[in-house]
N, C-alpha and C positions, 0 to 999 in steps of 0.2 A: 647308300648303306639305308636311309631312311625308309624305301621302299620294302624291302624285307620284312620288314617289323609290322607294316601293314598288312600283311599277311600271315601274321604269326610267326616269324622266323627271328632268332636272334644271332647277331654276328657275334660270338662268343669271346673273342680280343676286344672289343667295346665294352661288352659287358665287364669285363674285368678293369680295363681302363679307360673310363669314359671320356677323361679329361685329358689324354695323353698327347702330346703333338710329335710331329718328325718322325712317326712309325710306318715305315715303310715296306714293302716286299721287294720291289723292282726298281733300278735305276737303270738309266741308260747307259750305253757304254762311253757316248758321247761327254765331251765337257768335263771328265771328271765329277759326274754326278754323284755317284756314289761317296766319294770321299767328302763331296760337300753335303750329303743327305738332302740330294735335290730328288727325288722319288715319287713313285706311286706306290700306294698299297691296293693290290689288286689280287693277291691271294687270300682267301678266307677260310675259315672254318666257321658255317652256318647251320644251325642247330635248332630244332624246334624248340620254345618256351619251356615246354614239359619236361624236355631233357637237362635243361641248364644246372640243374640240380646235380646231374651226374659230373658235371664236369669240373675237375679240380683245376686247372690251369689252361690258359690260353697264350701261348708266347709267340714271339717274331724272333727270331735268331739271326738278328741284322748282323752279328760278327764272323756268321760263318760267310767264307768268300767261295769261289769258284765258277759263279753264273751271274746274270744280270738280275737272278733272283735269289732270295734267302729262304730257305726254310721256315716254315711256321709249325709247331707244335699243338697240339691238343692231349692233355693228361686226361683221361676218365678215372672218375674215383671209382672204388673198387666195394660198393655196400656188401658185397656178398662175404668178405675176408672177416672171421672173428677176430676179437681180441685174443693173442698169443700164438695165433696161427696165421701169421701176415708177414708178407714181404714189403709192406709198405717201407720202410724203414730205408731199405735198401735200394728200392724203386728209387724213392727221394735223393737220395746218394748218389746215385747213377745219375739223375738229370742234372745235379749240382757238378757233378764231375763234367757231363758232357758241356755245361753252360762254359766251365773255366776252360775247356780245351777247345772253344768253338772255332777261337781262331785260326787254330794250328790244322795245317793239311797232315793225313794221315794215311800211314801205310793200309794197305788191303786188310792185311791180317789185323789191325787194330780197329778199323771199320767193322769187320768181322766181331771181333769181340766186344765192341760197342753197342752192334745191332742185338748180340745175344744178353747182354747185360741190361739193356732198357727195355726188354720186352716182358712186363711185368706181368702181364696177365697169363704170356706162356709159361713163364716160370712157376706161376701159381697152380695151372693146370699141370705140370709134371711133378707138383710136390702132391697132388692129390690121388695121381694116378697109383 
């Protein structure tokens, strides 16, 4: 992790959670590693220092099962949205809802609905057209 910092890049998750321990994105299938939370953090969102101000959140979705990896999430701020013409609230609600449902398997129809709802920038583009 430290080497990327020397060349001007930032580990976005570590920037938000500098002291967090036990935050892994990969667990081997052997020995019940995931249930014991014995893993590795091998999935990253890396950005330039200049762009860190445009990042609203960087999360590890460890409660989402289905693979030996879990998803990671990067939420970009949208400074171009003006007050009164914003989808920010609904986007935050969708993210909270996704976190609440992250340990459940969803049908293909539910997954498609979540994809549509969590696409904040696409929603905003459609509203402006």
